[in-house]
N, C-alpha and C positions, 0 to 999 in steps of 0.2 A: 150454547150455541150444540148443533149436528153436524158430527164431523165434512156431511156432504157442505155444508153452507158452508164453513170453516174452509174446507178446498174452492169453491168457488171465490170465495173472499179473495184468500190470496192466490189465484188467479189474475182477476180484475186488478190487484194492488200492482202484480208482477209486470201485465201490460201496460199499466199507466205508466211504469218507470220507464220499460223502454222507450215508450212513446217520446215521454220527456228527454230521456238520453238519446233518442234521434234525432230533437227537433237543436236541444244546443251543439251536438254537433254540429247539424245543418249548420247552424248560427254563425257556430267559428270558424266555418269552411269557408263560408258566403265570400264573395271580392264584390267590394268598392268600387263604384265606378267614379271617373270623371266626368265631367258637361261635358259636351262638344257642342253647344248651342251658346248662345249670344251670352255676356252674363256682364256686372257691372264692377267698374273701378270705383276704389275706396273712397270717400265725399272729401277728401284729405291730399293736400298735396307731398307727396312722396320722395325725398331725394336720395331715388336709387343709386347715385354715384356711392354712394357711403354704404352700400351692400355689397361684400364682396362674393364673388362665384363659391360654389361651393368646389372644396376641397376635398380629390379621390382619395378614397382612402378604402384596404381591406375591411368586411363586415360581412359576416354570417349572412345566407337567405332570410329574407323575411319568411317566418314559420308561415303567414296568414295569406301573402304574397303571392304563393306559386305554385298555386294546383298544375296538375298535370295540364288541364283546360278549363273551360269555365264558359256558360252561355249568358249575353244579355242581346234584347230583343231578338230572342229566337235564333242567334246567329254563335257558333261555337269555336272559341277563339284557344291556342296553343303556345304555353309558357316557354317559350325558349330554357333549354338546359344550360348556355352561354350564351355571354356575349360578345368571347374572343373575335375581335375581327370586324365589327357590328359597322356600319356604314349605310344610310337610307337616306335618299331625298324625297322630299314631299312637301305637302304643305300642314303646318303647323295653326295650331288656332289655342285660345288662351282660356282661364277660368278665374274667378276672383271672388267678392264678397259671398255668391252664392253659397260656396262651401267652405268658407274660412273657420274654420275653427272644427271641420267636423273631421273626422275618420276616414285617413285612409287604407286603400288595401292593404298597403303593408304593416296595417298597424299606427302607424304616427298619424300627426296630431297635422291637417294640414293647414300652412300656415301663406297666406298669397304675398305675403313682403319675403319667402325665403327663396333660395336659388332651388327650385326644388318643377318636377313635370311626371305627367303622366303617360303610361304607353300601354300599346296593347300587349306586347309578347314579350320585352325585355323580363329578364328575371332582373326580383326587385331585391336589394334594392341593384341600380346599375348606375355609375354615372356617365356621364357623354356630352361632346362638346356640340353644341348648336350654334352654325350657322348662316344667316343673314346672308342669302347669294343672291340680292338685289344691292346691298350696304358693306357688306363685309363684315360685318361686325359678328363679334364669336363671343359666345359664354361659356360658362360650365354649369352645369344643372345636375342635380341628384335623381335620378327619376325612384317615385317609389308610390307612384299610384297606376291605377287600371285607365285606360281610357285615351284617345277619345274616340268614342263610335260611333263619330258621324260616316259616312263611305270615303269620303276622301279630304278624310287627315290621316300625319304619325302621328303626331304629339300635341298634347298637352300641355302648356306651360305656365309657371305662376305669374302673377299680374306682374310682379317685380320682373322678371325674367323675362316676358315679352316687352316691358318697357325698353328692357335693354337694348335689346333687338328694334324697337322704332316702329312693333307690329301689333298693338294695342290699338293706334285709332284709325287703322281698318279691320283691325278682330281677326285679321290669317297673315300668313308671310312664307314665302319658298325656302326652306330651309335644308340643310344637308347636317345629319345627326349620323356622331360617330363617340362611338362605347372607347372610355378613357380610363387609363387605369390609375393609381396612386403614383404621385412627381411629376405629373404632366398638367402643366397649366396654360393660361392664354396668354400669347404675346400681347403685352402692351406697348403704347408710345409712351416712352417717358415724359413728351415734351406735354402731353395734353392727358394722360392716363386713360387715352380711348382707346378700345382694339387695334392691332395692327389689322387694315385692311386686304383680304382675302385677294389673289389676285383671280382665283378663279370665279369673280362676279359674274353676274345675268343681267343685262342690259335690258332695261325694259322693254326695246325694239325685239332683241333675240326672243323672247318669251320662253318658254320651256313645253313638255310635247305628254301628253297622255301617253302609254305603249301598254299595248293590249293584247300583243303575241307577239310568240315568235318561235320561227321553225326555220327548219334543215331545209326546207322543201319551198321552192320558192310558191311553185302552185296554190300551194295552201295558205302562204300570206295574199298571193292576189285574189284567192276566195275571199277572205276576210273585208280585206279593204275593198269588195265591190259589194259584199253584204254592208258592212257602213256607210258606203253612198249617200243615202238619206243627209246624215249627218251634217253633210260636204263635200264634195266631192274633192275641193283643194285644200281641205281639213286634215283629208287618209293621204298618208303619203307610207311607202314601205322604207325603209334603212338598212343597206349591206354594212354587214362587219366580220372582222374576222375575229374568232377567239378561239385560243390555245389550237392553229391551225386549220378551222371549223368556220364556213359562210354561214353566217346566221342571215335572215331575214327579217326584221323590225318593223311592226305593224304599230303606228302613230299617230295622233290626231293633235295636230296644232301647224304651227307653234300657237302659242294664245300666249296671250298676257292677262286675262282676266281670269280669276279665282272663281269669278261665283260663275261664270261662261263652263266653266271646267267643270264647277260640281255639276249643272245642267246637264251635261254631257257622259256624265260618272251615273248619276241615276236613271239613265235612259241606258246603259249599255247593257243589261238584262235581258231589255228587249231584245236582242243582238245575241244571245244567249253568251257573253263574254260577262264572266264573275271574278275575273281578276285584273288589274292593272295595276301600273307605275307611274310615275311621274316620274321622265327624266328631262335634263338641262341640254343634253347633244347627244 
């Protein structure tokens, strides 16, 4: 073999090696996603009362599940550095048989019978207390996956977790999630083993709101309210609150009681140049 041919061959081998190395590094750094669409429950009956809440404990961050950011469906999501003090209200969904046994974003295997969940931004793992705001039921789950990537969902619960909160039948539920640490448990009624009902439940007639803006200037709030008028003048309101001594004007859509109606409104917000929203209950 000539010297020139030998050098050419070595260069080809090096390039192939670098390409393969890049491929495997990218694969190892990829983020699995939990589904946000409807899923199936298992074919057999499961007594979820015998499945205990996840027990919060100190764990190292997942090696694979915590990139600084990641992209799903052309949208970039940013992973939080810490879960300290994290509280969020919104709509929960669930996932079951379709992803049972598959790898989660943290590297663990998804088990629809375990008390786990998926979240877009929380560091993995994080333990959260989830409260169904309609009935006051509470659970604790381990967040070990990424999702849901539906525009109007904040958490995907395992089949068992969703069953315990009574949201499987409807597919979704209005919840509050709160990060918890070691030693924290859910209060349980000793007479029947059911979670103690919260005093902050939301009655059906109360409904919830989609908050689309918060302004220190009333004119800006009025401007957004006028822009959103085609959604329904009676649905758009401005809520005045005082935070740390400062008056804020929050533009909200509602009250709503139908999650499908809320989904339809949220999917239409970009037409009004509104790219951020959150669910609030008061």
